[in-house]
N, CA and C of each residue as an Amber inpcrd file, in Angstrom:
protein
   327
 -30.3690000   3.6710000 -46.5740000 -29.0620000   3.0440000 -46.6240000
 -28.2220000   3.5610000 -45.4670000 -27.5060000   2.6520000 -44.8230000
 -26.6530000   3.0220000 -43.7030000 -25.5160000   3.9370000 -44.1230000
 -24.9900000   4.6670000 -43.1550000 -23.8570000   5.5770000 -43.3760000
 -22.8040000   5.2870000 -42.3180000 -21.6710000   4.7370000 -42.7440000
 -20.5790000   4.4580000 -41.8180000 -19.7510000   5.7230000 -41.6470000
 -19.4910000   6.0660000 -40.3940000 -18.7370000   7.2830000 -40.0890000
 -17.5260000   6.9510000 -39.2250000 -16.5420000   7.8340000 -39.3090000
 -15.3700000   7.7810000 -38.4410000 -15.4150000   9.0460000 -37.5990000
 -15.6170000   8.8730000 -36.3010000 -15.6950000  10.0160000 -35.3880000
 -14.4570000  10.0150000 -34.5000000 -13.8970000  11.2080000 -34.2880000
 -12.6710000  11.3360000 -33.4900000 -12.9110000  12.2980000 -32.3350000
 -12.5930000  11.8320000 -31.1470000 -12.8220000  12.5750000 -29.9160000
 -11.4780000  12.7810000 -29.2170000 -10.9950000  14.0040000 -29.1950000
  -9.7120000  14.2960000 -28.5360000  -9.9960000  14.7310000 -27.1020000
  -9.5260000  13.9830000 -26.1010000  -9.8320000  14.3440000 -24.7140000
  -9.2150000  15.6750000 -24.3100000  -9.9760000  16.4330000 -23.5400000
  -9.4470000  17.6570000 -22.9450000  -8.4760000  17.2440000 -21.8380000
  -7.6190000  18.1690000 -21.3920000  -6.6400000  17.8140000 -20.3510000
  -7.2980000  17.1500000 -19.1380000  -6.6990000  16.0690000 -18.7030000
  -7.1470000  15.3170000 -17.5260000  -8.5510000  14.7270000 -17.6650000
  -9.0220000  14.5350000 -18.8890000 -10.3750000  14.0080000 -19.0990000
 -10.4000000  12.6760000 -19.8510000  -9.2430000  12.0560000 -20.0150000
  -9.1940000  10.8120000 -20.7930000 -10.0770000   9.7210000 -20.1800000
 -10.0050000   9.5280000 -18.8710000 -10.8180000   8.4930000 -18.2230000
 -12.3060000   8.8020000 -18.3440000 -12.6690000  10.0660000 -18.2090000
 -14.0770000  10.4560000 -18.3460000 -14.5720000  10.1920000 -19.7620000
 -13.7360000  10.4880000 -20.7510000 -14.1160000  10.2220000 -22.1380000
 -14.2980000   8.7260000 -22.3570000 -13.3760000   7.9290000 -21.8600000
 -13.4830000   6.4810000 -22.0310000 -14.7640000   5.9520000 -21.3880000
 -15.1410000   6.5090000 -20.2390000 -16.3830000   6.0950000 -19.5810000
 -17.5980000   6.4420000 -20.4400000 -17.5930000   7.6190000 -21.0500000
 -18.7020000   7.9970000 -21.9290000 -18.7700000   7.0910000 -23.1550000
 -17.6130000   6.6950000 -23.6560000 -17.5850000   5.8550000 -24.8500000
 -18.2660000   4.5080000 -24.6100000 -18.2900000   4.0530000 -23.3710000
 -18.8970000   2.7620000 -23.0530000 -20.3670000   2.7140000 -23.4440000
 -21.0440000   3.8600000 -23.3950000 -22.4800000   3.8980000 -23.6710000
 -22.8510000   4.5910000 -24.9740000 -21.9090000   5.1600000 -25.6740000
 -22.2250000   5.9710000 -26.8520000 -23.0870000   5.2190000 -27.8620000
 -22.5890000   4.1010000 -28.3460000 -23.3180000   3.3480000 -29.3690000
 -24.6380000   2.8170000 -28.8160000 -24.6320000   2.4010000 -27.5320000
 -25.8560000   1.8710000 -26.9240000 -26.9550000   2.9280000 -26.8760000
 -26.5890000   4.1520000 -26.5340000 -27.5740000   5.2410000 -26.5050000
 -28.1300000   5.4750000 -27.9060000 -27.2520000   5.5260000 -28.8920000
 -27.7140000   5.7370000 -30.2680000 -28.6070000   4.5890000 -30.7310000
 -28.2600000   3.3670000 -30.3430000 -29.0810000   2.2120000 -30.7230000
 -30.4350000   2.2670000 -30.0310000 -30.4450000   2.6240000 -28.7360000
 -31.7090000   2.7190000 -28.0020000 -32.6320000   3.7680000 -28.6070000
 -32.0590000   4.7650000 -29.2470000 -32.8450000   5.8110000 -29.9100000
 -33.1710000   5.4330000 -31.3550000 -32.8120000   4.2080000 -31.7660000
 -33.0870000   3.6600000 -33.0990000 -32.4190000   4.4740000 -34.2110000
 -31.1900000   4.9210000 -33.9500000 -30.4770000   5.7680000 -34.9060000
 -29.3310000   5.0540000 -35.6160000 -28.8570000   3.9550000 -35.0400000
 -27.7450000   3.2170000 -35.6380000 -28.1790000   1.7870000 -35.9490000
 -27.4200000   1.1550000 -36.8380000 -27.6930000  -0.2400000 -37.1690000
 -27.1810000  -1.1410000 -36.0480000 -27.4190000  -2.4250000 -36.1950000
 -26.9450000  -3.3860000 -35.2000000 -25.4550000  -3.6900000 -35.3400000
 -24.8190000  -3.1350000 -36.3620000 -23.3750000  -3.3330000 -36.5260000
 -22.6650000  -2.6640000 -35.3450000 -21.9270000  -3.4500000 -34.5850000
 -21.2370000  -2.9160000 -33.4040000 -20.1830000  -1.8930000 -33.8080000
 -19.9960000  -0.9060000 -32.9630000 -18.9640000   0.0920000 -33.2420000
 -17.5900000  -0.4970000 -32.9590000 -16.5870000   0.0870000 -33.5720000
 -15.1960000  -0.2700000 -33.3240000 -14.5320000   0.9650000 -32.7410000
 -13.8860000   0.7920000 -31.5870000 -13.2280000   1.9170000 -30.9340000
 -11.7370000   1.6520000 -30.8100000 -10.9740000   2.7280000 -30.9520000
  -9.5210000   2.6330000 -30.8850000  -8.9630000   3.9590000 -30.4110000
  -7.6770000   3.9710000 -30.0700000  -7.0350000   5.2200000 -29.6770000
  -5.8470000   5.4980000 -30.5790000  -5.6720000   6.7750000 -30.8720000
  -4.5220000   7.2400000 -31.6410000  -3.3610000   7.4780000 -30.6730000
  -2.1870000   7.6840000 -31.2200000  -0.9930000   7.8770000 -30.3850000
  -1.0870000   9.1150000 -29.4950000  -1.9070000  10.1000000 -29.8860000
  -2.0550000  11.3080000 -29.0700000  -3.2000000  11.2060000 -28.0630000
  -3.8200000  10.0240000 -27.9460000  -4.9090000   9.8190000 -26.9960000
  -6.2930000  10.0290000 -27.5660000  -6.3790000  10.5050000 -28.8040000
  -7.6820000  10.7040000 -29.4300000  -8.3840000   9.3610000 -29.5920000
  -9.6510000   9.3200000 -29.2090000 -10.4570000   8.1170000 -29.3950000
 -11.0870000   8.1920000 -30.7800000 -10.9580000   7.1040000 -31.5220000
 -11.5310000   7.0000000 -32.8610000 -12.6140000   5.9300000 -32.8030000
 -13.7870000   6.2640000 -33.3130000 -14.8970000   5.3150000 -33.3210000
 -15.4470000   5.2100000 -34.7340000 -15.6670000   3.9850000 -35.1620000
 -16.2850000   3.7180000 -36.4570000 -17.6320000   3.0630000 -36.1630000
 -18.7010000   3.6700000 -36.6650000 -20.0240000   3.0890000 -36.4480000
 -20.9390000   3.4350000 -37.6140000 -22.1120000   2.8000000 -37.6380000
 -23.0210000   2.9580000 -38.7760000 -24.3630000   3.5450000 -38.3510000
 -24.6310000   4.7600000 -38.8320000 -25.9580000   5.3540000 -38.6920000
 -26.9110000   4.5810000 -39.6000000 -28.1860000   4.5530000 -39.2620000
 -29.1640000   3.8630000 -40.1100000 -29.3260000   4.5400000 -41.4630000
 -29.1930000   5.8650000 -41.4890000 -29.4190000   6.6140000 -42.7260000
 -29.0040000   8.0630000 -42.5140000 -29.0190000   8.8240000 -43.5980000
 -28.7860000  10.2670000 -43.4630000 -29.8810000  10.9000000 -42.6150000
 -31.1130000  10.3990000 -42.7600000 -32.2250000  10.9240000 -41.9620000
 -31.9960000  10.6670000 -40.4710000 -31.3980000   9.5330000 -40.1330000
 -31.1020000   9.2310000 -38.7280000 -30.0750000  10.2050000 -38.1670000
 -29.0950000  10.5620000 -38.9920000 -28.0940000  11.5430000 -38.5540000
 -28.7790000  12.8720000 -38.2570000 -29.6570000  13.2850000 -39.1520000
 -30.3900000  14.5400000 -38.9510000 -31.2800000  14.4530000 -37.7150000
 -31.9420000  13.3050000 -37.5280000 -32.8330000  13.1300000 -36.3790000
 -32.0620000  13.2140000 -35.0670000 -30.8270000  12.7400000 -35.0630000
 -30.0160000  12.7810000 -33.8420000 -29.8450000  14.2070000 -33.3420000
 -29.7620000  15.1500000 -34.2630000 -29.5370000  16.5470000 -33.8770000
 -30.7460000  17.1670000 -33.1850000 -31.9170000  16.5650000 -33.3320000
 -33.1040000  17.0620000 -32.6470000 -33.5570000  16.1660000 -31.5060000
 -32.7910000  15.1280000 -31.2220000 -33.1610000  14.1560000 -30.2010000
 -32.6360000  14.6250000 -28.8370000 -33.5290000  14.8220000 -27.8490000
 -33.0740000  15.3440000 -26.5530000 -32.1320000  14.4030000 -25.8010000
 -32.3090000  13.1030000 -25.9450000 -31.4240000  12.1430000 -25.2730000
 -30.0200000  12.2380000 -25.8590000 -29.9460000  12.2690000 -27.1760000
 -28.6520000  12.3820000 -27.8440000 -28.0280000  13.7430000 -27.5440000
 -28.8400000  14.7790000 -27.5510000 -28.3350000  16.1190000 -27.2450000
 -27.7010000  16.1880000 -25.8640000 -28.3410000  15.5600000 -24.8830000
 -27.7870000  15.5470000 -23.5240000 -26.4660000  14.7800000 -23.4910000
 -26.4100000  13.6730000 -24.2340000 -25.1640000  12.9060000 -24.2930000
 -24.0630000  13.7490000 -24.9230000 -24.3810000  14.4310000 -26.0130000
 -23.3800000  15.2610000 -26.6870000 -22.8960000  16.4020000 -25.7890000
 -23.7720000  16.9310000 -24.9340000 -23.3420000  17.9600000 -23.9790000
 -22.2830000  17.3980000 -23.0310000 -22.4690000  16.1570000 -22.6040000
 -21.4640000  15.5180000 -21.7430000 -20.1390000  15.3580000 -22.4800000
 -20.2030000  15.0030000 -23.7440000 -18.9820000  14.8740000 -24.5440000
 -18.2740000  16.2210000 -24.6670000 -19.0310000  17.2820000 -24.8610000
 -18.4350000  18.6100000 -25.0370000 -17.6360000  19.0400000 -23.8070000
 -17.9730000  18.5050000 -22.6450000 -17.2500000  18.8500000 -21.4210000
 -15.8990000  18.1490000 -21.3200000 -15.7430000  17.0140000 -22.0100000
 -14.5210000  16.2170000 -21.8280000 -13.6740000  16.0460000 -23.0850000
 -14.1970000  16.4770000 -24.2460000 -13.4140000  16.2790000 -25.4710000
 -13.7640000  17.3120000 -26.5280000 -12.9080000  17.3560000 -27.5330000
 -13.1520000  18.1470000 -28.7350000 -13.2440000  17.1740000 -29.8980000
 -14.1420000  17.4570000 -30.8280000 -14.2490000  16.6370000 -32.0370000
 -13.1980000  17.1250000 -33.0250000 -12.4740000  16.1950000 -33.6130000
 -11.4430000  16.5530000 -34.5880000 -11.6170000  15.6850000 -35.8250000
 -11.2060000  16.1890000 -36.9950000 -11.2720000  15.3530000 -38.1980000
 -10.1860000  14.2840000 -38.1630000 -10.4850000  13.1440000 -38.7310000
  -9.5180000  12.0470000 -38.7470000  -8.2190000  12.4650000 -39.4340000
  -8.2940000  13.4120000 -40.3370000  -7.1080000  13.8300000 -41.0980000
  -6.0170000  14.4580000 -40.2370000  -6.3500000  14.9240000 -39.0180000
  -5.3250000  15.5450000 -38.1660000  -4.5310000  14.5210000 -37.3590000
  -4.9500000  13.2880000 -37.3740000  -4.2450000  12.2530000 -36.6200000
  -3.0050000  11.8070000 -37.3770000  -1.8750000  11.6810000 -36.6850000
  -0.6500000  11.2370000 -37.3660000  -0.8440000   9.9060000 -38.0920000
  -1.6300000   9.0220000 -37.5040000  -1.8650000   7.7130000 -38.1160000
  -2.5490000   7.8240000 -39.4740000  -3.3490000   8.8650000 -39.6550000
  -4.0880000   9.0280000 -40.9100000  -3.1740000   9.3460000 -42.0820000
  -1.9360000   9.7050000 -41.7980000  -0.9870000  10.0240000 -42.8670000
  -0.3090000   8.7680000 -43.4140000  -0.5420000   7.6340000 -42.7700000
   0.0720000   6.3760000 -43.1770000  -0.8380000   5.6350000 -44.1530000
  -0.2450000   4.8650000 -45.0440000  -1.0240000   4.0820000 -45.9960000
  -1.9420000   3.1030000 -45.2680000  -1.4130000   2.4400000 -44.2590000
  -2.2060000   1.5280000 -43.4480000  -2.1980000   2.0620000 -42.0180000
  -3.2030000   2.8420000 -41.6900000  -3.2870000   3.4720000 -40.3710000
  -3.4690000   2.4070000 -39.2970000  -2.6690000   2.5060000 -38.2610000
  -2.7050000   1.5270000 -37.1790000  -3.0030000   2.2390000 -35.8640000
  -3.9650000   1.6980000 -35.1050000  -4.3840000   2.2810000 -33.8390000
  -4.3720000   1.2070000 -32.7580000  -4.4330000   1.6330000 -31.5130000
  -4.5500000   0.7000000 -30.3920000  -6.0250000   0.4400000 -30.1170000
  -6.4190000  -0.8220000 -29.9280000  -7.8270000  -1.1010000 -29.6450000
  -8.2420000  -0.4930000 -28.3090000  -9.4870000  -0.0770000 -28.2360000
 -10.0380000   0.4700000 -26.9940000 -11.2890000  -0.3190000 -26.6470000
 -11.2310000  -1.0150000 -25.5500000 -12.4090000  -1.6930000 -25.0420000
 -13.0260000  -0.7850000 -24.0000000 -14.3300000  -0.5400000 -24.1040000
 -14.9580000   0.3290000 -23.1160000 -14.8910000  -0.2980000 -21.7290000
 -14.9560000   0.5230000 -20.6810000 -14.9220000  -0.0100000 -19.3170000
 -15.9910000  -1.0850000 -19.1320000 -15.6230000  -2.1510000 -18.4490000
 -16.5820000  -3.2220000 -18.1880000 -16.5950000  -4.3130000 -19.2340000
 -15.7600000  -4.2020000 -20.2640000 -15.7330000  -5.2390000 -21.3070000
 -14.4840000  -6.0780000 -21.1900000
């Protein structure tokens, strides 16, 4: 059974453009590694610049497999250079009954 997740990436100082560039390929890399479903990810930005992504892993086993996948590991290393992962609960928007974000289209879309 698929697992829908909400991932939040807070850009490090002066790294917002680099993070947005990485986001363009995030779901594609996971799909190429057969770890996510065909359901397209939804990306948005919070008022503080944090990128929020909603996507669907194929299963809990796929999530575990990602942690041992060298392609995914290399991608995550690139993310670690430009952002910090934060829980959705720290975003001001998450405190609202109906959280509203700005849509984020990856570069080239």
